[in-house]
Residue frames as qw, qx, qy, qz and C-alpha x, y, z in Angstrom:
[[0.668, 0.387, 0.246, -0.586, 73.49, 136.10, -3.82],
 [0.153, 0.376, -0.796, -0.449, 75.27, 133.75, -6.30],
 [0.163, 0.126, 0.974, -0.090, 72.91, 130.88, -5.37],
 [0.411, 0.609, 0.533, -0.421, 69.85, 132.72, -6.68],
 [0.054, 0.441, -0.506, -0.739, 71.24, 133.25, -10.17],
 [0.721, 0.322, 0.182, -0.586, 68.83, 132.34, -12.88],
 [0.889, 0.418, -0.145, -0.118, 70.82, 129.92, -14.85],
 [0.715, -0.430, 0.433, 0.341, 73.77, 127.70, -14.81],
 [0.641, 0.767, 0.004, 0.022, 76.22, 128.54, -17.56],
 [0.694, -0.292, 0.224, 0.619, 79.85, 128.55, -18.73],
 [0.368, 0.890, 0.270, -0.023, 79.49, 131.92, -20.31],
 [0.071, -0.896, 0.302, 0.317, 81.84, 134.13, -22.12],
 [0.762, 0.591, -0.263, -0.009, 84.47, 133.54, -24.81],
 [0.841, -0.294, 0.134, 0.434, 87.82, 131.99, -24.60],
 [0.262, 0.961, -0.071, 0.054, 90.23, 134.83, -25.15],
 [0.191, 0.772, -0.578, 0.185, 93.95, 134.53, -25.75],
 [0.557, 0.149, -0.803, 0.149, 93.87, 130.93, -24.58],
 [0.026, -0.015, -0.721, 0.692, 92.29, 131.76, -21.19],
 [0.280, -0.515, -0.720, -0.372, 88.73, 130.84, -20.56],
 [0.310, -0.479, 0.154, -0.807, 86.50, 133.11, -18.55],
 [0.045, -0.074, 0.895, -0.437, 85.76, 131.59, -15.16],
 [0.323, -0.450, -0.773, -0.311, 82.37, 129.78, -15.00],
 [0.247, -0.447, 0.195, -0.838, 79.95, 131.73, -12.82],
 [0.598, -0.217, 0.472, -0.610, 77.03, 130.15, -11.01],
 [0.373, 0.136, -0.890, -0.222, 76.60, 126.46, -10.81],
 [0.289, 0.071, 0.719, -0.628, 73.81, 126.20, -8.23],
 [0.045, -0.295, -0.877, -0.377, 70.68, 124.32, -9.33],
 [0.232, 0.102, 0.259, -0.932, 68.20, 127.15, -8.96],
 [0.578, -0.031, -0.467, -0.668, 65.64, 125.47, -11.14],
 [0.671, -0.181, -0.718, -0.031, 65.64, 122.35, -8.97],
 [0.104, 0.201, -0.592, 0.774, 65.99, 124.21, -5.69],
 [0.411, -0.578, -0.695, -0.117, 63.46, 123.58, -2.98],
 [0.309, -0.257, -0.356, 0.843, 64.53, 126.59, -1.00],
 [0.137, 0.784, 0.602, -0.061, 61.41, 128.82, -0.70],
 [0.101, -0.811, 0.067, 0.572, 63.40, 132.02, -0.91],
 [0.226, -0.283, 0.684, 0.633, 65.20, 130.95, -4.05],
 [0.213, 0.457, 0.824, 0.258, 61.84, 129.76, -5.66],
 [0.080, 0.863, 0.413, -0.280, 60.21, 133.06, -4.89],
 [0.105, -0.703, 0.303, 0.635, 63.06, 135.13, -6.38],
 [0.211, -0.046, 0.812, 0.542, 63.20, 132.86, -9.50],
 [0.224, 0.622, 0.749, 0.030, 59.39, 133.12, -9.90],
 [0.066, 0.881, 0.139, -0.448, 59.63, 136.97, -9.99],
 [0.172, -0.481, 0.572, 0.642, 62.64, 136.91, -12.33],
 [0.215, 0.174, 0.875, 0.398, 60.88, 134.54, -14.79],
 [0.158, 0.765, 0.579, -0.234, 57.59, 136.47, -14.51],
 [0.035, 0.824, -0.088, -0.558, 59.28, 139.71, -15.58],
 [0.212, -0.358, 0.719, 0.557, 61.29, 138.05, -18.29],
 [0.232, 0.348, 0.852, 0.314, 58.40, 136.49, -19.97],
 [0.161, 0.842, 0.388, -0.339, 56.29, 139.62, -19.63],
 [0.007, -0.729, 0.336, 0.596, 59.01, 141.51, -21.52],
 [0.219, -0.105, 0.861, 0.448, 59.41, 138.68, -24.03],
 [0.257, 0.612, 0.747, -0.039, 55.51, 138.73, -24.56],
 [0.102, 0.850, 0.095, -0.508, 55.71, 142.43, -25.18],
 [0.021, -0.567, 0.582, 0.582, 58.33, 142.03, -27.91],
 [0.825, 0.309, 0.402, -0.249, 56.79, 138.84, -29.39],
 [0.075, 0.619, -0.648, -0.437, 59.79, 138.01, -31.52],
 [0.932, 0.254, -0.051, -0.252, 59.52, 135.35, -34.26],
 [0.852, 0.222, -0.335, 0.336, 63.16, 134.37, -33.87],
 [0.483, -0.855, 0.166, -0.093, 65.66, 134.50, -31.02],
 [0.682, 0.363, -0.504, 0.386, 69.43, 134.17, -30.49],
 [0.687, -0.719, -0.028, -0.098, 70.10, 133.44, -26.86],
 [0.443, 0.628, -0.500, 0.399, 73.85, 134.45, -26.09],
 [0.039, 0.358, -0.765, 0.534, 75.35, 132.52, -23.24],
 [0.703, -0.214, -0.371, -0.568, 72.49, 130.13, -23.13],
 [0.404, -0.398, 0.723, -0.396, 74.08, 127.80, -20.52],
 [0.254, -0.005, 0.967, 0.001, 72.36, 124.46, -20.37],
 [0.151, -0.128, -0.615, -0.763, 69.46, 125.89, -22.34],
 [0.002, -0.439, -0.830, 0.345, 66.63, 125.81, -19.84],
 [0.200, 0.639, 0.255, -0.698, 65.35, 129.16, -20.81],
 [0.099, 0.359, -0.639, -0.674, 66.12, 128.67, -24.38],
 [0.046, -0.197, -0.968, -0.147, 63.97, 125.66, -24.55],
 [0.105, 0.612, 0.620, -0.479, 61.09, 127.48, -22.85],
 [0.150, 0.580, -0.184, -0.779, 61.48, 130.34, -25.49],
 [0.097, 0.141, -0.821, -0.544, 61.29, 127.83, -28.28],
 [0.040, 0.438, 0.896, -0.066, 58.00, 126.66, -27.06],
 [0.071, 0.770, 0.391, -0.500, 56.68, 130.26, -27.13],
 [0.019, 0.622, -0.366, -0.692, 58.31, 131.37, -30.35],
 [0.832, 0.436, 0.226, -0.259, 57.00, 130.48, -33.85],
 [0.631, 0.711, -0.307, 0.044, 60.31, 130.73, -35.63],
 [0.773, 0.248, -0.444, 0.378, 63.90, 129.80, -35.11],
 [0.506, -0.833, 0.180, -0.133, 65.52, 129.83, -31.60],
 [0.770, 0.357, -0.391, 0.356, 69.23, 129.42, -31.28],
 [0.644, -0.759, 0.083, 0.056, 71.26, 129.03, -28.14],
 [0.674, 0.544, -0.323, 0.382, 75.06, 129.72, -28.12],
 [0.599, -0.767, 0.226, -0.041, 77.70, 129.21, -25.41],
 [0.078, -0.681, 0.723, 0.084, 81.23, 128.01, -24.79],
 [0.702, 0.207, -0.676, -0.090, 82.31, 124.59, -25.99],
 [0.312, -0.400, 0.684, -0.525, 81.70, 122.41, -23.00],
 [0.313, -0.041, -0.922, -0.225, 80.76, 118.61, -22.88],
 [0.027, 0.365, 0.791, -0.490, 78.35, 119.08, -19.98],
 [0.326, 0.430, 0.063, -0.840, 76.56, 121.77, -21.85],
 [0.370, 0.219, -0.722, -0.542, 76.39, 119.60, -25.02],
 [0.112, -0.126, -0.971, 0.169, 74.93, 116.90, -23.01],
 [0.164, 0.471, 0.552, -0.668, 72.23, 119.12, -21.82],
 [0.336, 0.431, -0.305, -0.780, 71.64, 120.58, -25.36],
 [0.223, 0.095, -0.891, -0.383, 71.22, 117.09, -26.88],
 [0.043, -0.346, -0.921, 0.172, 68.30, 116.25, -24.65],
 [0.197, 0.562, 0.326, -0.734, 66.41, 119.45, -25.37],
 [0.234, 0.127, 0.746, 0.611, 64.77, 118.70, -28.70],
 [0.357, 0.670, 0.401, -0.513, 62.40, 121.04, -30.49],
 [0.672, 0.515, 0.425, 0.320, 61.85, 121.44, -34.18],
 [0.219, 0.916, 0.062, 0.331, 62.73, 125.14, -34.07],
 [0.517, -0.824, 0.232, 0.017, 65.52, 124.88, -31.57],
 [0.787, 0.424, -0.270, 0.358, 69.32, 124.74, -32.19],
 [0.584, -0.779, 0.139, 0.179, 72.44, 124.88, -29.93],
 [0.719, 0.552, -0.184, 0.380, 75.92, 125.93, -30.99],
 [0.642, -0.500, -0.052, 0.578, 79.26, 126.56, -29.46],
 [0.401, 0.712, 0.172, 0.551, 80.52, 130.04, -30.12],
 [0.395, -0.185, -0.245, 0.866, 82.04, 133.35, -28.86],
 [0.046, 0.835, 0.506, -0.210, 79.73, 136.19, -28.00],
 [0.165, -0.695, 0.164, 0.681, 82.29, 138.72, -29.10],
 [0.178, 0.350, -0.614, -0.684, 82.09, 137.47, -32.75],
 [0.659, 0.265, 0.574, -0.408, 78.71, 136.00, -33.35],
 [0.212, -0.129, 0.793, 0.556, 78.69, 133.88, -36.51],
 [0.277, 0.644, 0.707, -0.098, 75.40, 135.31, -37.84],
 [0.267, 0.458, 0.382, 0.757, 74.39, 137.87, -40.45],
 [0.060, 0.009, 0.226, -0.972, 73.17, 141.37, -39.63],
 [0.542, 0.033, 0.100, -0.834, 69.61, 141.25, -38.48],
 [0.368, 0.071, -0.901, -0.219, 69.34, 137.44, -38.79],
 [0.267, -0.367, -0.854, 0.255, 67.34, 137.28, -35.69],
 [0.206, -0.779, -0.332, -0.490, 64.35, 139.43, -34.55],
 [0.535, -0.802, 0.149, -0.222, 65.67, 139.31, -30.89],
 [0.608, 0.315, -0.597, 0.418, 68.90, 138.65, -29.11],
 [0.667, -0.709, -0.046, -0.225, 69.01, 137.88, -25.37],
 [0.516, 0.325, -0.626, 0.485, 71.73, 137.61, -22.69],
 [0.641, -0.667, -0.109, -0.364, 70.36, 136.63, -19.35],
 [0.710, -0.655, 0.248, 0.076, 72.97, 136.73, -16.62],
 [0.878, 0.259, 0.134, 0.381, 75.84, 136.75, -19.06],
 [0.350, 0.847, -0.066, 0.394, 77.31, 140.27, -19.43],
 [0.497, -0.811, 0.277, -0.139, 78.87, 140.26, -15.99],
 [0.871, -0.248, 0.364, 0.216, 81.02, 137.37, -16.97],
 [0.746, 0.531, 0.204, 0.345, 82.52, 138.55, -20.38],
 [0.588, -0.205, 0.039, 0.782, 85.77, 140.47, -20.76],
 [0.053, -0.068, 0.265, 0.960, 84.40, 143.01, -23.15],
 [0.275, 0.508, 0.763, -0.289, 80.62, 143.45, -22.57],
 [0.259, 0.671, -0.064, -0.691, 80.44, 146.46, -24.95],
 [0.158, 0.366, -0.764, -0.507, 81.70, 144.28, -27.76],
 [0.127, 0.222, 0.965, -0.061, 79.17, 141.54, -26.97],
 [0.282, 0.634, 0.489, -0.529, 76.39, 143.96, -26.92],
 [0.225, 0.583, -0.354, -0.696, 77.43, 145.43, -30.24],
 [0.087, 0.114, -0.931, -0.336, 77.35, 142.01, -31.80],
 [0.142, 0.424, 0.868, -0.214, 73.93, 141.26, -30.31],
 [0.245, 0.688, 0.151, -0.666, 72.55, 144.65, -31.66],
 [0.165, 0.441, -0.636, -0.611, 74.08, 143.83, -35.02],
 [0.075, -0.055, -0.966, -0.242, 72.36, 140.39, -35.37],
 [0.088, 0.530, 0.763, -0.360, 69.05, 141.60, -33.90],
 [0.129, 0.402, 0.471, 0.775, 66.66, 143.39, -36.09],
 [0.332, -0.696, -0.340, -0.538, 64.21, 144.54, -33.49],
 [0.631, -0.713, 0.020, -0.305, 64.89, 143.65, -29.89],
 [0.482, 0.330, -0.698, 0.415, 67.51, 142.98, -27.23],
 [0.729, -0.599, -0.110, -0.314, 66.67, 141.55, -23.85],
 [0.508, 0.358, -0.627, 0.470, 69.30, 141.43, -21.10],
 [0.684, -0.699, -0.109, -0.179, 69.67, 140.88, -17.32],
 [0.486, 0.389, -0.553, 0.553, 72.54, 141.41, -14.83],
 [0.514, -0.525, -0.571, 0.367, 72.88, 141.32, -11.13],
 [0.002, -0.906, -0.132, -0.402, 72.13, 144.67, -9.64],
 [0.656, -0.065, -0.329, 0.676, 75.09, 146.28, -7.96],
 [0.132, 0.438, -0.816, 0.354, 76.11, 147.12, -5.31],
 [0.774, -0.255, 0.138, -0.564, 73.12, 145.22, -3.97],
 [0.919, 0.147, -0.363, -0.047, 74.34, 141.89, -5.21],
 [0.507, 0.359, -0.570, 0.537, 77.69, 142.21, -3.49],
 [0.301, -0.402, 0.423, -0.754, 76.18, 143.62, -0.34],
 [0.878, -0.178, 0.021, -0.443, 73.87, 140.64, -0.08],
 [0.851, 0.219, -0.436, 0.194, 76.79, 138.28, -0.47],
 [0.270, 0.411, -0.544, 0.680, 78.65, 140.02, 2.18],
 [0.582, -0.361, 0.255, -0.682, 75.55, 139.98, 4.57],
 [0.970, -0.103, -0.067, -0.208, 75.51, 136.12, 4.25],
 [0.567, -0.631, 0.505, 0.160, 79.29, 135.94, 4.83],
 [0.858, 0.305, 0.341, 0.234, 80.15, 134.93, 1.25],
 [0.620, 0.525, 0.120, 0.570, 83.28, 136.06, -0.75],
 [0.368, -0.894, -0.120, 0.225, 84.43, 138.36, 1.99],
 [0.600, -0.327, 0.306, 0.663, 87.93, 138.52, 0.69],
 [0.239, 0.237, 0.546, 0.767, 86.57, 139.80, -2.68],
 [0.157, 0.151, 0.200, -0.955, 84.21, 142.21, -1.03],
 [0.599, 0.355, 0.511, -0.504, 81.15, 140.07, -1.89],
 [0.456, 0.518, -0.433, -0.580, 81.98, 139.64, -5.57],
 [0.912, 0.044, 0.366, -0.179, 80.80, 136.41, -6.94],
 [0.455, -0.348, 0.661, 0.484, 83.50, 134.33, -8.67],
 [0.398, 0.328, 0.712, 0.477, 83.42, 134.94, -12.42],
 [0.127, 0.922, 0.365, -0.020, 81.70, 138.29, -12.23],
 [0.591, 0.023, 0.123, 0.797, 84.04, 140.62, -14.09],
 [0.018, -0.360, -0.211, -0.909, 81.67, 143.59, -14.69],
 [0.128, -0.477, -0.726, 0.480, 79.20, 145.36, -12.33],
 [0.043, -0.368, -0.293, -0.881, 76.30, 147.70, -13.02],
 [0.181, 0.291, 0.600, -0.723, 73.74, 149.59, -11.17],
 [0.432, 0.639, 0.635, -0.035, 70.34, 150.00, -12.69],
 [0.191, 0.920, -0.006, -0.342, 71.36, 153.53, -13.90],
 [0.141, -0.624, 0.629, 0.442, 74.72, 152.50, -15.33],
 [0.454, 0.180, 0.854, 0.178, 73.13, 149.59, -17.14],
 [0.368, 0.808, 0.427, -0.171, 70.56, 151.91, -18.69],
 [0.002, 0.837, -0.332, -0.435, 73.47, 154.24, -19.75],
 [0.296, -0.309, 0.815, 0.392, 75.32, 151.45, -21.44],
 [0.393, 0.416, 0.812, 0.121, 72.23, 150.11, -23.27],
 [0.232, 0.865, 0.242, -0.374, 71.18, 153.59, -24.27],
 [0.111, -0.599, 0.529, 0.591, 74.19, 153.76, -26.52],
 [0.194, -0.063, 0.901, 0.384, 72.75, 151.05, -28.63],
 [0.191, -0.418, -0.723, -0.515, 69.00, 151.50, -28.82],
 [0.405, -0.444, 0.049, -0.798, 65.85, 152.84, -27.06],
 [0.057, -0.021, -0.917, 0.395, 65.17, 151.22, -23.70],
 [0.454, -0.373, -0.542, -0.601, 61.40, 150.22, -23.82],
 [0.734, -0.597, -0.140, -0.291, 61.24, 148.96, -20.36],
 [0.366, 0.414, -0.704, 0.446, 63.67, 148.55, -17.39],
 [0.799, -0.482, -0.222, -0.284, 62.63, 146.30, -14.48],
 [0.031, -0.586, 0.670, -0.454, 64.14, 145.44, -11.06],
 [0.895, -0.260, -0.297, -0.205, 63.27, 141.93, -10.11],
 [0.366, -0.763, 0.501, -0.179, 65.26, 141.61, -6.83],
 [0.294, -0.787, 0.111, 0.530, 68.20, 141.41, -7.00],
 [0.555, 0.149, 0.539, 0.616, 68.65, 141.85, -10.71],
 [0.214, 0.597, -0.062, -0.771, 68.19, 144.51, -13.41],
 [0.503, 0.300, 0.750, 0.307, 66.39, 143.49, -16.66],
 [0.185, 0.580, -0.090, -0.788, 65.91, 145.62, -19.76],
 [0.603, 0.527, 0.575, 0.166, 64.07, 145.34, -23.04],
 [0.114, -0.587, 0.255, 0.760, 65.75, 147.49, -25.73],
 [0.688, 0.665, 0.249, -0.151, 64.52, 148.38, -29.15],
 [0.659, -0.164, 0.430, 0.596, 67.30, 147.73, -31.63],
 [0.371, 0.350, 0.488, 0.709, 68.13, 150.28, -34.29],
 [0.098, -0.912, -0.399, -0.010, 66.35, 153.16, -32.54]]
């Protein structure tokens, strides 16, 4: 199911001189495949409904990729919106063409976010945590800089790998998408997030899990 992932990105930090493998590179936003378009429509519908529930006035988007979603959030958010991801010339090229008065992009490491405690009302990580070496550390940083909300999504396992196997992809790796270092079921993701805050809503847009969490609860 790699080709239905909701964003292109070079997510995760560079740790010990070794960069985390880039995950998905399929152009899902420009896809004409009707299955991909339907899955993406459901994913984005749930994402924006949760964002509308939270109604944050400022957002930090961790692992923003090329900034497609970050740009859309800037159009719906009255305050500051910041996207952060690995240093990459292709990403910078995309960032430079996404101009909004309230939108910024920066290169950085999700394990050590260069922002103050509670500097943003919300922090997001859409299809990011499966790529990073230490997701607990990234989440801790997100909850540190977010004063009210954290919104995340990850591939739902073992469904994701099963779907890859069913279409004959990554068979030697038992269906694991390249660059996916971590795997969560809906329940295990809820357990992980519950250590940091109150889960307000947990959704399952096929084949992902998505959660809105109240920070500081």
